[in-house]
Backbone bond lengths (Angstrom), bond angles and torsions (degrees), N, CA, C in turn:
res aa  C-N    CA-C-N  psi(-1)  N-CA   C-N-CA  omega(-1)  CA-C   N-CA-C  phi
1 M - - - 1.471 - - 1.515 110.35 -
2 S 1.288 117.87 145.49 1.471 122.06 -175.83 1.523 108.85 -70.12
3 L 1.348 113.16 160.14 1.450 118.39 178.84 1.508 110.42 -64.19
4 K 1.320 118.52 -31.19 1.470 121.15 179.45 1.538 111.24 -65.50
5 K 1.305 115.95 -41.49 1.458 119.57 -179.38 1.500 110.15 -68.95
6 T 1.339 116.97 -37.71 1.465 120.89 175.94 1.551 112.34 -56.29
7 Y 1.286 115.71 -47.73 1.469 119.79 179.80 1.525 113.24 -70.61
8 V 1.339 117.71 -25.05 1.456 119.41 172.54 1.526 109.97 -60.65
9 I 1.322 117.11 -44.43 1.480 120.97 179.00 1.500 111.16 -64.08
10 F 1.345 115.85 -44.55 1.457 120.23 179.88 1.525 111.05 -62.17
11 L 1.337 117.34 -40.75 1.441 120.27 176.93 1.530 113.76 -65.32
12 M 1.303 117.59 -33.21 1.411 122.08 173.29 1.525 112.12 -60.38
13 L 1.311 114.51 -46.03 1.444 120.73 178.94 1.502 111.56 -66.97
14 L 1.285 118.66 -43.62 1.463 123.70 -177.20 1.525 109.22 -67.07
15 S 1.363 119.13 -34.06 1.427 119.25 178.21 1.521 111.79 -60.47
16 Q 1.357 116.94 -32.78 1.505 117.69 173.97 1.532 109.98 -73.71
17 L 1.323 118.87 -35.97 1.433 121.17 -177.25 1.487 110.62 -65.60
18 V 1.325 119.42 -32.71 1.468 122.47 -178.81 1.567 110.24 -57.21
19 F 1.356 113.54 -40.30 1.441 117.96 -176.91 1.504 115.89 -91.16
20 S 1.338 116.51 1.27 1.478 120.98 171.54 1.489 111.64 -87.06
21 Q 1.315 117.74 159.12 1.425 120.60 178.51 1.521 109.03 -122.29
22 E 1.353 111.94 146.79 1.460 117.10 176.03 1.536 109.29 -79.94
23 G 1.331 115.73 128.42 1.430 118.80 -172.28 1.505 112.75 81.44
24 I 1.307 117.13 -165.42 1.497 121.91 -173.28 1.547 107.12 -76.95
25 P 1.303 119.08 124.43 1.434 121.88 177.70 1.563 110.45 -63.50
26 V 1.290 117.88 150.55 1.460 122.87 178.45 1.550 106.96 -99.88
27 Y 1.320 115.66 102.31 1.449 122.87 173.21 1.494 110.52 -102.52
28 A 1.306 117.98 -135.22 1.458 121.37 179.50 1.522 111.96 -108.43
29 D 1.362 116.03 21.11 1.439 121.01 178.34 1.498 113.44 -54.72
30 Y 1.271 119.35 -41.40 1.446 123.76 -172.28 1.498 113.27 -61.92
31 L 1.356 114.93 -21.56 1.465 119.06 -178.02 1.565 111.23 -78.42
32 S 1.322 118.89 -10.99 1.412 123.07 177.20 1.542 111.54 -104.17
33 D 1.352 114.90 47.66 1.427 122.50 179.01 1.553 109.59 51.74
34 N 1.337 115.77 50.31 1.442 121.71 179.51 1.515 112.02 -135.93
35 L 1.301 116.42 44.97 1.464 122.78 -175.96 1.486 113.41 -62.88
36 Y 1.350 117.12 -32.76 1.453 119.37 -179.12 1.617 112.34 -61.09
37 L 1.277 117.38 -25.21 1.462 120.65 179.52 1.483 110.81 -65.65
38 V 1.390 119.14 -23.53 1.418 123.15 -177.93 1.554 109.68 -106.48
39 H 1.365 115.85 -41.24 1.491 121.03 -170.59 1.531 106.93 -115.73
40 P 1.318 120.12 114.08 1.495 122.20 179.10 1.501 111.96 -64.94
41 S 1.352 118.32 -26.43 1.489 120.38 179.62 1.475 113.46 -67.10
42 M 1.314 119.27 -8.26 1.468 121.73 178.23 1.501 113.84 -88.87
43 A 1.351 119.07 -1.14 1.437 121.13 176.28 1.550 111.09 -63.24
44 G 1.255 119.06 119.43 1.437 124.48 -178.30 1.516 116.02 70.92
45 A 1.323 117.00 18.88 1.452 119.35 -176.82 1.536 112.39 -79.67
46 S 1.338 118.33 -25.72 1.416 122.58 -177.29 1.542 111.91 -81.68
47 N 1.292 116.51 165.66 1.505 123.15 177.63 1.506 109.44 -78.94
48 A 1.310 119.82 3.46 1.462 122.21 175.71 1.562 108.33 -141.01
49 N 1.292 116.72 153.54 1.443 120.55 175.47 1.508 109.97 -79.37
50 K 1.336 117.66 152.76 1.434 121.01 -169.71 1.529 112.33 -133.64
51 I 1.370 115.45 141.87 1.421 123.57 168.53 1.519 105.90 -122.37
52 R 1.362 114.56 135.23 1.487 119.39 179.17 1.544 108.70 -135.30
53 L 1.335 115.24 132.79 1.467 121.06 174.06 1.545 107.27 -120.91
54 T 1.335 115.43 135.68 1.483 119.81 177.58 1.493 112.37 -129.19
55 A 1.291 117.69 147.42 1.469 124.91 172.73 1.519 108.64 -136.93
56 R 1.289 117.58 123.91 1.462 122.60 -178.20 1.527 108.88 -127.28
57 K 1.345 116.93 132.67 1.442 122.12 179.31 1.538 108.01 -135.31
58 Q 1.356 116.78 131.38 1.424 122.33 -178.21 1.512 109.20 -109.19
59 W 1.307 118.26 141.18 1.443 123.03 168.92 1.536 112.74 51.37
60 F 1.343 114.96 76.01 1.487 119.38 176.65 1.507 114.45 -56.60
61 D 1.325 117.88 -24.49 1.455 121.35 -178.07 1.480 113.67 -89.66
62 V 1.340 119.28 7.45 1.466 123.95 -178.59 1.491 110.50 -118.33
63 D 1.327 119.54 129.48 1.428 122.95 -179.78 1.543 107.54 -69.17
64 N 1.316 117.11 144.31 1.470 125.00 175.45 1.511 112.29 55.55
65 A 1.340 117.77 32.23 1.444 121.65 -179.07 1.547 108.50 -68.91
66 P 1.339 117.46 159.42 1.451 120.19 178.67 1.533 111.90 -56.96
67 N 1.321 116.49 139.93 1.459 121.23 171.66 1.530 107.65 -151.56
68 L 1.368 113.19 154.37 1.442 119.30 -175.21 1.490 109.74 -144.19
69 Q 1.336 116.59 134.48 1.456 122.21 173.38 1.513 107.90 -125.88
70 S 1.319 117.93 140.25 1.435 120.43 179.00 1.550 109.31 -147.37
71 A 1.320 114.78 154.41 1.508 122.35 175.25 1.535 106.09 -141.40
72 N 1.333 114.52 132.99 1.475 115.06 179.25 1.551 107.89 -144.38
73 I 1.316 113.61 157.28 1.485 123.76 175.11 1.484 107.65 -138.30
74 N 1.352 116.89 138.20 1.412 120.93 172.83 1.536 111.21 -142.27
75 F 1.317 118.50 146.11 1.454 121.12 -172.85 1.494 108.76 -157.63
76 R 1.360 115.69 166.34 1.433 122.01 -179.42 1.528 108.32 -102.74
77 M 1.342 115.98 139.91 1.394 123.79 173.55 1.516 110.33 -117.33
78 G 1.343 119.06 106.20 1.437 119.23 -173.98 1.559 109.67 79.79
79 D 1.345 114.02 -160.57 1.466 118.92 -174.51 1.518 112.11 -84.50
80 K 1.293 118.99 -28.82 1.471 120.76 -168.51 1.564 113.95 -124.94
81 T 1.323 119.86 -13.57 1.414 120.21 -172.96 1.555 110.24 -99.95
82 G 1.329 116.13 134.30 1.446 121.23 173.58 1.549 109.68 -120.06
83 L 1.313 116.08 145.07 1.458 123.85 178.51 1.529 110.26 -129.05
84 G 1.311 116.80 153.45 1.426 119.91 -179.72 1.527 110.73 -160.96
85 A 1.356 113.86 164.85 1.454 118.98 178.56 1.538 106.22 -150.68
86 I 1.355 116.21 147.06 1.453 123.14 179.37 1.512 108.27 -135.14
87 V 1.287 116.49 135.77 1.534 120.35 166.81 1.535 106.04 -123.75
88 F 1.308 116.60 143.96 1.458 121.33 -178.63 1.490 114.86 -151.21
89 K 1.310 116.93 160.47 1.439 122.96 173.16 1.543 107.76 -140.74
90 D 1.324 115.07 126.54 1.499 122.43 -175.82 1.482 109.08 -127.02
91 E 1.340 117.58 123.48 1.465 123.16 179.50 1.479 111.61 -121.79
92 N 1.341 115.52 139.27 1.484 121.47 179.10 1.499 109.54 -149.82
93 G 1.363 115.50 94.66 1.437 119.78 -177.72 1.500 109.89 67.05
94 R 1.355 117.03 -127.82 1.422 122.17 -179.47 1.520 113.52 -84.91
95 F 1.322 115.26 -3.38 1.491 118.22 178.79 1.512 110.16 -103.39
96 S 1.311 117.41 144.52 1.421 121.80 173.70 1.515 110.27 -149.18
97 Q 1.355 114.98 160.48 1.438 119.90 177.52 1.509 108.69 -148.36
98 T 1.300 116.03 139.67 1.420 124.71 173.42 1.529 108.98 -123.85
99 G 1.305 116.80 150.36 1.481 118.02 -176.63 1.517 112.86 -165.59
100 V 1.298 113.81 170.30 1.446 122.65 175.70 1.538 108.71 -141.74
101 Y 1.332 116.81 139.10 1.430 123.88 175.38 1.500 111.47 -122.64
102 V 1.265 118.65 141.82 1.459 123.83 169.78 1.503 110.07 -121.81
103 T 1.330 116.76 141.79 1.447 119.89 -166.63 1.544 111.41 -130.72
104 F 1.311 113.78 138.08 1.483 121.36 170.03 1.527 108.92 -114.93
105 A 1.309 118.30 129.73 1.483 120.72 179.31 1.519 108.69 -129.08
106 Y 1.320 115.49 154.72 1.451 121.89 177.49 1.492 108.76 -132.75
107 H 1.321 118.26 130.05 1.447 125.04 -175.58 1.519 111.71 -115.80
108 L 1.329 116.60 121.08 1.412 122.06 178.13 1.538 109.74 -100.31
109 L 1.285 119.40 116.19 1.449 124.00 179.25 1.510 111.65 -95.18
110 F 1.310 115.89 117.85 1.516 120.60 175.75 1.507 110.83 -99.96
111 S 1.363 117.88 0.50 1.463 122.07 -176.03 1.516 108.91 -72.75
112 R 1.291 115.49 148.20 1.462 121.12 174.39 1.525 111.84 -82.65
113 D 1.319 117.28 -30.94 1.459 122.54 175.99 1.497 107.98 -159.49
114 R 1.369 118.77 -164.96 1.435 121.41 -175.47 1.530 113.39 -82.79
115 T 1.343 118.81 6.73 1.466 121.34 -178.66 1.539 109.11 -89.51
116 D 1.291 121.16 -21.29 1.496 122.20 -178.91 1.497 112.24 -130.67
117 L 1.321 117.75 101.60 1.467 121.44 178.23 1.478 111.27 -70.10
118 N 1.306 119.24 123.44 1.453 125.46 177.98 1.523 107.60 -149.72
119 M 1.330 119.21 96.63 1.447 119.89 -169.58 1.555 108.71 -141.44
120 L 1.318 114.44 134.83 1.483 121.05 174.19 1.521 107.76 -116.42
121 S 1.370 116.36 129.89 1.422 122.12 -171.95 1.520 109.78 -124.71
122 F 1.337 115.06 140.90 1.477 124.50 173.55 1.528 108.56 -117.54
123 G 1.334 116.82 144.68 1.462 119.82 177.55 1.470 111.98 -145.13
124 L 1.350 118.77 139.23 1.461 123.93 178.82 1.515 107.43 -133.22
125 S 1.362 115.54 123.85 1.440 122.32 -179.14 1.537 109.61 -115.73
126 G 1.330 117.84 133.21 1.436 123.44 168.68 1.471 111.14 -104.45
127 G 1.314 116.70 133.33 1.487 119.67 -175.66 1.502 111.52 -127.38
128 F 1.346 113.09 145.74 1.476 123.07 173.72 1.571 104.98 -119.44
129 I 1.347 115.83 119.65 1.448 120.54 -177.69 1.492 110.94 -127.88
130 Q 1.309 115.93 140.46 1.462 121.10 175.96 1.557 108.49 -116.62
131 S 1.353 115.49 122.72 1.453 121.01 177.34 1.544 109.85 -99.08
132 N 1.316 115.86 141.41 1.462 124.13 177.20 1.488 110.47 -127.44
133 V 1.357 116.24 143.49 1.454 121.46 167.88 1.526 105.79 -129.24
134 D 1.307 116.07 128.56 1.468 123.43 -177.68 1.525 109.25 -93.98
135 L 1.333 115.22 107.03 1.490 120.72 178.93 1.519 110.20 -96.23
136 R 1.248 118.59 3.77 1.511 118.35 179.47 1.512 111.78 -71.51
137 G 1.350 112.96 135.82 1.453 120.34 175.94 1.484 114.12 90.53
138 L 1.375 119.55 -6.56 1.450 120.49 179.26 1.478 114.28 -64.62
139 D 1.371 116.28 -26.53 1.447 120.05 176.04 1.536 111.70 -63.57
140 D 1.331 116.80 -21.89 1.468 118.59 -178.75 1.560 112.09 -73.39
141 I 1.411 113.75 -17.33 1.455 115.21 -176.35 1.530 109.71 -79.10
142 V 1.329 117.73 -38.73 1.480 123.87 178.40 1.499 107.99 -132.26
143 D 1.350 117.75 -174.80 1.482 120.84 177.38 1.500 110.37 -60.02
144 P 1.329 116.18 144.10 1.544 119.08 178.33 1.502 110.93 -55.43
145 D 1.355 112.50 143.50 1.468 121.84 179.41 1.515 108.53 -139.76
146 P 1.341 117.87 126.60 1.490 120.31 179.84 1.515 112.41 -64.59
147 V 1.378 117.85 -17.16 1.421 121.60 -178.66 1.569 109.11 -68.48
148 I 1.360 115.20 -33.70 1.443 119.24 178.31 1.499 111.22 -82.87
149 L 1.312 120.66 115.15 1.421 121.11 -179.20 1.497 110.98 -82.88
150 N 1.315 117.84 128.49 1.440 123.17 -177.85 1.563 112.27 -86.54
151 R 1.357 112.78 73.26 1.412 118.40 -176.74 1.532 109.54 -162.70
152 I 1.330 116.20 175.57 1.499 121.37 174.06 1.485 106.52 -94.72
153 Q 1.304 116.50 123.31 1.468 122.71 176.32 1.518 110.58 -92.95
154 K 1.320 116.99 137.50 1.459 120.88 -174.12 1.480 109.08 -129.06
155 D 1.400 113.18 151.53 1.431 118.48 175.61 1.542 106.89 -156.25
156 A 1.287 119.07 134.80 1.451 125.39 -177.84 1.505 111.83 -117.60
157 Y 1.321 115.28 150.03 1.453 120.29 -179.40 1.486 110.36 -156.63
158 Y 1.376 114.17 166.81 1.470 120.29 176.88 1.556 108.41 -113.63
159 N 1.358 113.62 155.20 1.446 117.00 172.80 1.473 109.26 -155.94
160 V 1.347 116.77 176.55 1.475 122.23 -171.17 1.579 108.25 -138.42
161 D 1.295 116.98 135.12 1.466 123.20 171.05 1.587 108.14 -112.01
162 F 1.314 113.43 148.23 1.471 117.96 176.03 1.525 107.86 -137.29
163 G 1.371 114.82 140.23 1.456 118.82 -178.51 1.474 115.07 -143.48
164 L 1.366 117.11 157.83 1.465 124.04 173.69 1.504 107.14 -129.68
165 S 1.373 114.46 142.41 1.430 120.62 174.09 1.514 109.02 -135.64
166 Y 1.336 115.18 146.41 1.478 120.20 176.69 1.496 109.30 -137.09
167 H 1.332 115.91 127.86 1.461 122.98 178.12 1.529 108.45 -119.55
168 Y 1.325 116.86 124.88 1.437 122.06 173.97 1.513 107.85 -133.41
169 L 1.346 116.41 108.94 1.433 124.50 -173.59 1.543 107.85 46.93
170 E 1.347 117.84 -121.44 1.474 119.09 -175.45 1.542 112.97 -86.18
171 W 1.319 118.29 -0.78 1.486 123.71 179.18 1.474 110.86 -92.03
172 Y 1.337 117.25 149.50 1.472 121.67 174.10 1.552 111.33 -154.27
173 G 1.289 115.48 155.94 1.463 121.21 175.28 1.539 108.51 -151.82
174 H 1.330 114.13 145.99 1.499 121.23 176.93 1.516 111.77 -134.39
175 F 1.334 114.00 144.52 1.431 117.87 173.79 1.508 108.04 -141.21
176 T 1.342 116.68 128.76 1.464 122.01 -173.78 1.540 109.37 -137.47
177 V 1.345 114.57 135.52 1.449 121.42 173.49 1.560 105.97 -107.46
178 K 1.335 117.39 120.21 1.423 121.46 -179.98 1.546 110.74 -104.97
179 N 1.329 116.27 146.59 1.497 121.94 177.86 1.536 110.54 61.68
180 I 1.321 116.26 53.59 1.474 121.16 -177.41 1.476 112.61 -61.54
181 L 1.363 117.35 -40.46 1.450 120.87 -174.44 1.534 111.25 -78.32
182 P 1.338 118.46 130.25 1.465 119.90 174.02 1.528 109.67 -68.06
183 T 1.322 114.00 137.60 1.503 119.46 -179.46 1.530 107.82 -134.50
184 T 1.329 112.85 141.73 1.458 117.93 172.46 1.557 105.76 -129.01
185 R 1.345 113.49 121.82 1.424 119.89 -176.75 1.490 112.39 -132.11
186 D 1.301 119.91 137.68 1.438 123.82 174.36 1.502 108.60 -78.73
187 I 1.275 117.99 119.76 1.479 122.33 176.68 1.541 107.86 -74.22
188 F 1.333 116.56 -37.99 1.480 120.33 177.73 1.515 107.96 -119.67
189 D 1.312 118.73 136.26 1.466 120.21 177.37 1.511 111.66 -109.64
190 N 1.314 116.98 35.80 1.452 121.96 -179.02 1.498 112.04 -109.68
191 N 1.325 114.62 40.25 1.482 121.98 173.41 1.507 114.76 66.20
192 T 1.367 113.84 24.04 1.451 117.57 176.50 1.525 108.64 -97.19
193 P 1.358 116.91 156.68 1.516 118.14 -174.84 1.526 111.42 -85.84
194 I 1.350 118.94 8.19 1.478 119.53 -174.80 1.511 109.38 -82.51
195 Q 1.314 116.56 124.30 1.448 122.41 176.05 1.524 110.23 -129.69
196 E 1.339 114.98 156.99 1.453 120.11 176.88 1.509 106.49 -77.87
197 P 1.353 119.34 146.72 1.432 119.87 177.18 1.527 112.99 -51.81
198 N 1.328 115.63 148.32 1.498 116.72 -171.71 1.546 110.49 -93.12
199 N 1.270 119.07 9.12 1.481 118.90 173.72 1.538 108.11 -158.47
200 Q 1.333 116.07 114.79 1.399 121.96 176.35 1.534 109.17 -119.31
201 R 1.250 117.08 40.99 1.458 122.50 -178.44 1.548 108.16 -63.88
202 R 1.368 113.12 134.29 1.453 118.88 -175.44 1.498 108.37 -127.23
203 Y 1.379 115.01 142.70 1.487 118.98 179.79 1.554 106.29 -117.05
204 V 1.325 114.24 133.98 1.471 119.99 -177.40 1.538 107.59 -128.51
205 M 1.321 116.32 124.16 1.474 121.62 -177.01 1.540 106.46 -128.18
206 S 1.321 116.84 137.81 1.451 119.35 176.69 1.555 109.77 -149.16
207 F 1.317 115.49 152.53 1.438 118.88 176.68 1.521 107.35 -157.10
208 G 1.331 115.98 162.10 1.441 121.32 -178.68 1.538 112.05 -177.83
209 R 1.313 114.82 178.72 1.450 122.13 178.37 1.517 111.31 -148.08
210 V 1.298 114.84 147.57 1.488 121.30 179.32 1.523 107.76 -104.39
211 F 1.302 117.79 124.87 1.535 124.89 178.92 1.504 108.37 -104.08
212 D 1.311 115.41 131.74 1.465 121.85 -178.74 1.547 107.65 -94.29
213 F 1.322 116.48 127.66 1.446 123.79 175.55 1.538 109.04 -119.51
214 G 1.287 116.38 72.77 1.466 120.41 -178.07 1.512 111.63 84.59
215 E 1.277 115.72 -169.68 1.461 121.36 -175.68 1.525 111.93 -78.77
216 K 1.330 120.50 -23.52 1.462 121.71 -174.07 1.498 115.74 -104.58
217 W 1.348 119.23 -26.08 1.454 121.06 -175.76 1.519 113.28 -115.20
218 S 1.346 116.71 145.71 1.438 120.48 170.71 1.525 107.55 -146.78
219 F 1.313 116.14 156.78 1.456 122.84 -173.78 1.546 109.81 -133.23
220 E 1.359 115.18 135.47 1.469 116.93 -175.42 1.529 109.81 -132.79
221 P 1.348 117.83 100.81 1.431 120.35 170.84 1.532 109.28 -85.43
222 S 1.334 116.60 145.91 1.479 120.62 177.56 1.523 109.77 -156.03
223 L 1.394 112.00 162.52 1.434 120.23 176.47 1.571 109.42 -128.80
224 L 1.294 113.93 149.31 1.517 118.40 174.01 1.553 105.27 -136.33
225 Y 1.320 114.04 130.98 1.437 122.09 178.28 1.516 109.79 -122.49
226 Q 1.318 118.46 132.09 1.489 118.94 177.23 1.527 107.69 -135.33
227 V 1.309 115.12 148.20 1.478 120.60 176.97 1.536 108.67 -147.14
228 T 1.328 114.78 140.62 1.437 123.15 179.02 1.548 108.86 -99.57
229 E 1.328 116.23 128.50 1.427 121.01 -166.70 1.543 111.89 -66.92
230 R 1.327 117.24 -49.17 1.474 119.06 -173.95 1.536 115.00 -70.20
231 T 1.327 115.33 -44.54 1.451 120.45 -177.56 1.520 112.23 -88.55
232 E 1.322 118.11 -12.34 1.469 124.08 -179.56 1.524 110.67 60.55
233 E 1.319 118.27 24.79 1.444 120.35 173.35 1.524 109.91 -77.98
234 S 1.310 118.46 140.25 1.465 120.93 -178.33 1.527 108.62 -145.63
235 S 1.328 115.73 158.24 1.427 121.10 175.64 1.521 108.50 -155.18
236 I 1.355 116.88 164.83 1.394 122.12 179.25 1.511 109.90 -136.25
237 D 1.349 118.22 140.55 1.429 123.45 177.82 1.538 108.16 -111.00
238 V 1.321 115.75 132.06 1.456 120.73 174.66 1.525 106.79 -114.64
239 N 1.320 117.44 118.40 1.434 123.37 -168.93 1.526 111.66 -120.10
240 A 1.341 115.55 146.06 1.453 122.73 170.64 1.535 107.56 -136.32
241 K 1.319 114.23 124.57 1.428 119.48 -177.52 1.508 111.07 -132.35
242 A 1.342 119.48 135.17 1.432 122.43 -179.51 1.579 109.76 -120.85
243 Y 1.334 115.55 148.00 1.393 121.82 -179.99 1.558 109.70 -122.19
244 R 1.311 116.30 140.85 1.491 123.15 173.97 1.478 109.74 -125.56
245 D 1.358 114.97 114.21 1.479 119.01 -178.12 1.542 108.21 -86.00
246 L 1.366 116.11 122.32 1.464 120.25 178.99 1.495 111.53 -101.77
247 G 1.312 118.50 12.44 1.472 119.90 -179.06 1.504 108.83 137.99
248 E 1.313 115.90 -175.75 1.513 120.61 -174.60 1.520 111.73 -65.94
249 K 1.307 117.16 -22.23 1.476 118.32 -170.86 1.557 112.15 -111.36
250 T 1.318 120.11 -11.04 1.467 120.19 -173.83 1.509 112.21 -135.58
251 T 1.302 117.76 134.54 1.456 126.94 171.35 1.524 109.61 -136.74
252 I 1.365 115.55 129.46 1.437 117.14 170.89 1.490 108.70 -107.04
253 W 1.345 116.93 151.99 1.450 123.31 -176.73 1.458 110.87 -148.31
254 G 1.349 115.64 159.05 1.477 120.14 -179.69 1.506 109.25 -176.40
255 G 1.313 115.61 170.10 1.440 119.85 -179.58 1.448 114.70 173.59
256 L 1.344 117.85 -160.52 1.443 122.96 -176.02 1.515 109.54 -140.39
257 S 1.331 117.03 138.31 1.478 122.52 175.41 1.535 108.49 -123.63
258 Y 1.305 113.17 138.86 1.463 120.62 176.64 1.537 108.39 -122.90
259 R 1.377 115.46 119.81 1.442 119.84 177.97 1.510 110.00 -112.08
260 R 1.295 116.09 135.19 1.482 121.42 -179.07 1.570 106.01 -137.54
261 S 1.327 113.74 131.47 1.472 120.33 174.03 1.539 107.54 -75.51
262 L 1.295 114.55 146.11 1.478 120.10 177.96 1.518 114.15 -95.36
263 D 1.321 114.37 5.40 1.477 120.15 175.97 1.547 105.75 -133.52
264 G 1.342 118.03 150.31 1.424 122.98 -172.58 1.515 112.09 -108.57
265 A 1.328 114.15 162.58 1.460 122.88 172.94 1.501 110.27 -114.59
266 E 1.319 117.94 132.92 1.454 122.13 -179.56 1.519 110.50 -81.71
267 F 1.361 115.21 143.17 1.478 119.94 177.33 1.560 106.73 -150.04
268 S 1.312 114.21 167.07 1.477 121.03 178.03 1.531 107.11 -143.09
269 E 1.320 113.41 127.69 1.480 119.64 176.00 1.512 114.91 -91.19
270 D 1.318 116.75 -25.20 1.435 119.79 -178.81 1.573 112.70 -113.22
271 G 1.306 114.64 5.97 1.454 118.82 177.70 1.564 113.54 80.90
272 V 1.353 115.70 -2.23 1.490 117.40 -176.06 1.568 107.14 -124.80
273 L 1.281 116.49 -56.79 1.435 120.65 -176.56 1.520 110.64 -77.84
274 V 1.316 119.87 123.23 1.444 122.69 -179.30 1.551 107.95 -99.39
275 E 1.301 116.83 124.70 1.439 123.83 -179.45 1.562 109.15 -114.45
276 N 1.320 114.03 168.89 1.444 121.90 -178.67 1.489 109.91 -128.20
277 Q 1.354 118.60 130.37 1.422 121.09 177.46 1.535 109.86 -132.42
278 Q 1.360 114.03 146.48 1.478 120.50 179.68 1.537 108.47 -107.85
279 L 1.313 114.65 139.47 1.432 118.85 179.53 1.501 114.11 -61.89
280 Q 1.320 118.59 131.13 1.438 122.04 -177.64 1.565 109.91 -135.72
281 Y 1.298 116.84 129.77 1.457 124.30 176.06 1.500 109.99 -123.13
282 F 1.348 117.03 133.92 1.423 122.61 163.76 1.493 109.55 -109.50
283 T 1.344 116.47 124.29 1.504 122.42 -175.55 1.460 113.82 -125.82
284 P 1.327 119.22 94.45 1.459 119.98 168.36 1.528 111.16 -75.34
285 F 1.282 117.08 146.46 1.470 121.75 -178.63 1.508 111.29 -143.76
286 L 1.318 116.12 155.35 1.426 121.47 -173.97 1.533 106.78 -153.42
287 G 1.413 114.18 145.93 1.438 116.84 178.47 1.511 113.20 -165.94
288 V 1.315 116.50 174.03 1.430 120.90 177.69 1.519 111.52 -144.73
289 N 1.289 117.90 140.95 1.458 126.62 172.94 1.520 105.62 -108.44
290 Y 1.423 116.05 119.44 1.420 120.16 175.30 1.505 110.56 -129.15
291 K 1.308 115.03 116.32 1.450 121.62 -172.38 1.562 109.49 55.80
292 K 1.353 116.10 -115.47 1.467 119.76 -179.06 1.544 112.03 -97.64
293 W 1.325 116.38 1.93 1.455 119.98 -175.09 1.525 112.78 -103.05
294 M 1.343 117.28 151.68 1.461 122.23 175.83 1.544 109.18 -139.34
295 V 1.324 117.15 135.57 1.439 120.17 173.50 1.529 107.14 -132.21
296 G 1.309 115.98 134.43 1.496 119.08 -178.33 1.516 109.59 -138.91
297 Y 1.329 115.99 150.28 1.456 122.89 177.77 1.521 111.00 -134.29
298 T 1.297 118.39 134.18 1.474 121.42 174.06 1.543 110.49 -127.23
299 Y 1.294 113.61 145.34 1.436 121.20 175.72 1.510 110.44 -128.31
300 S 1.340 117.94 125.11 1.439 121.36 -174.80 1.563 108.06 -114.23
301 Y 1.341 115.14 130.16 1.459 121.82 177.79 1.504 110.05 -115.44
302 Q 1.327 117.04 125.98 1.440 119.82 -179.83 1.531 111.78 -88.89
303 A 1.316 118.50 113.87 1.457 124.75 -175.12 1.491 110.37 -101.03
304 N 1.376 114.76 78.91 1.467 119.53 177.69 1.532 109.52 -134.04
305 S 1.315 116.97 160.85 1.457 120.93 -179.81 1.525 112.12 -67.95
306 V 1.335 115.03 -38.79 1.485 121.33 179.34 1.535 107.91 -115.72
307 V 1.369 116.35 116.33 1.450 121.47 179.85 1.543 106.28 -134.01
308 L 1.349 113.63 157.02 1.447 120.34 177.07 1.493 112.42 -73.22
309 S 1.312 117.54 -32.68 1.475 122.05 -177.33 1.564 108.73 -154.34
310 D 1.291 115.17 149.48 1.502 118.32 173.88 1.494 111.00 -80.01
311 G 1.304 119.29 -6.81 1.451 120.81 -179.97 1.500 110.37 -73.32
312 G 1.358 116.34 155.75 1.420 122.95 -177.43 1.538 111.74 -95.59
313 F 1.304 115.69 -173.49 1.431 125.19 179.66 1.533 108.93 -116.06
314 H 1.351 115.32 120.88 1.442 119.72 -177.33 1.520 110.86 -106.39
315 Q 1.342 117.67 142.11 1.432 120.09 175.97 1.522 109.91 -142.68
316 L 1.325 116.18 136.71 1.424 123.50 178.42 1.568 108.22 -120.29
317 T 1.355 114.19 134.04 1.460 120.90 177.90 1.490 110.47 -123.50
318 L 1.321 116.89 133.66 1.459 122.73 179.63 1.528 106.89 -124.76
319 G 1.317 119.37 130.12 1.464 122.63 -178.19 1.465 112.64 -131.81
320 Y 1.318 115.45 158.18 1.473 123.66 175.78 1.535 107.95 -144.85
321 D 1.347 115.43 127.77 1.482 123.32 175.76 1.532 109.95 -102.97
322 F 1.322 114.25 136.70 1.468 117.81 -179.30 1.551 108.82 -146.80
323 G 1.354 110.40 164.41 1.506 116.18 175.17 1.509 114.65 61.41
324 K 1.335 117.65 46.91 1.480 118.26 178.68 1.548 109.16 -59.05
325 R 1.374 113.52 130.36 1.494 116.66 -173.51 1.507 111.86 -92.62
326 K 1.369 115.94 -42.71 1.453 117.88 -174.82 1.558 108.88 -140.30
327 E 1.335 113.08 173.65 1.448 116.14 179.20 1.554 109.39 -67.99
328 R 1.319 114.78 165.46 1.429 121.48 -177.51 1.551 111.79 -68.36
329 W 1.361 114.17 149.83 1.413 118.74 173.62 1.530 110.27 -67.57
330 N 1.298 117.60 149.45 1.473 120.85 -178.10 1.565 108.13 -88.10
331 C 1.381 113.87 66.47 1.419 118.99 179.14 1.490 108.47 -160.66
332 K 1.321 119.24 162.17 1.453 123.81 171.82 1.519 106.97 -85.27
333 C 1.284 116.99 85.97 1.476 123.78 -178.62 1.514 109.42 -139.63
334 P 1.332 117.82 75.22 1.490 123.01 -172.70 1.560 112.14 -62.86
335 A 1.287 119.91 -22.78 1.486 118.43 179.91 1.495 111.43 -67.43
336 V 1.367 120.54 -24.79 1.447 121.18 -179.02 1.549 112.49 -122.96
337 N 1.322 115.29 0.44 1.454 120.94 174.80 1.518 111.21 -108.60
338 S 1.305 117.68 117.69 1.467 121.45 179.17 1.532 108.97 -105.96
339 K 1.317 114.41 147.83 1.511 117.58 178.17 1.558 110.89 -61.56
């Protein structure tokens, strides 16, 4: 096969890699009472221990569309120590990654009693991730070439995430650095010069406040900003979430999230005029907490001129809280107050 055809195949693979993320992608999981999946400092931060399962599927009408499954648990050990663990599998076309994280968190309580929440939290996660690229069947696209290996290529690596969280009454803020350790890995080991970038460090910042509207209703606006260091890609989430308390055992909640990238991608519809579009997602979400159980659903719609599919992204979250340690904080702070 010619050198040109070889690089066509490599470019097809790399186009998928560009849209994949190292480690766990940041979607809208955190809006379904799943902050630990994004911020390691939230391990054991609540007054109850938590288990969360998520399943996300994009574009049901597209073969090999991105999908993500995760399971995590986090709990408090003693007064100040939090522990957690995450396992996940993320697939995107011919690329996939599976991994596990373990987390140690430390919570400093400045509160005098349960009437005034004032807590600073630190979290450190160590992760082991295996990346795969499926090269099987590429010879069917063009003439066979011995340069293209007909197999699944694998590479494993370690990395570390670090995060800070601060809760003060109804206010909160989080800052997390993901993939702190620089890594250089060969995606292909067939003597090609293509390598994965050696640093995909990502910064995630979020903050918000819960407003109380009587005994039954509360409203929580929040923002999340993330940026990738090497590629300088960035985006911001603007979120609005409402809670309706139906009694001591049941709370329903829902809202809307809008994500917009702060950098654009160029495209051309007529082959002449080059235009620029920014990634935009609208994500309505809905859920219920009943006793110790939680169920949440999110649907994301990509609002762009050029999209791969008109289908949306569906995600289901199932949660269970157990081992409540102390009474609830005297504030509207659902991230750390469990029923």
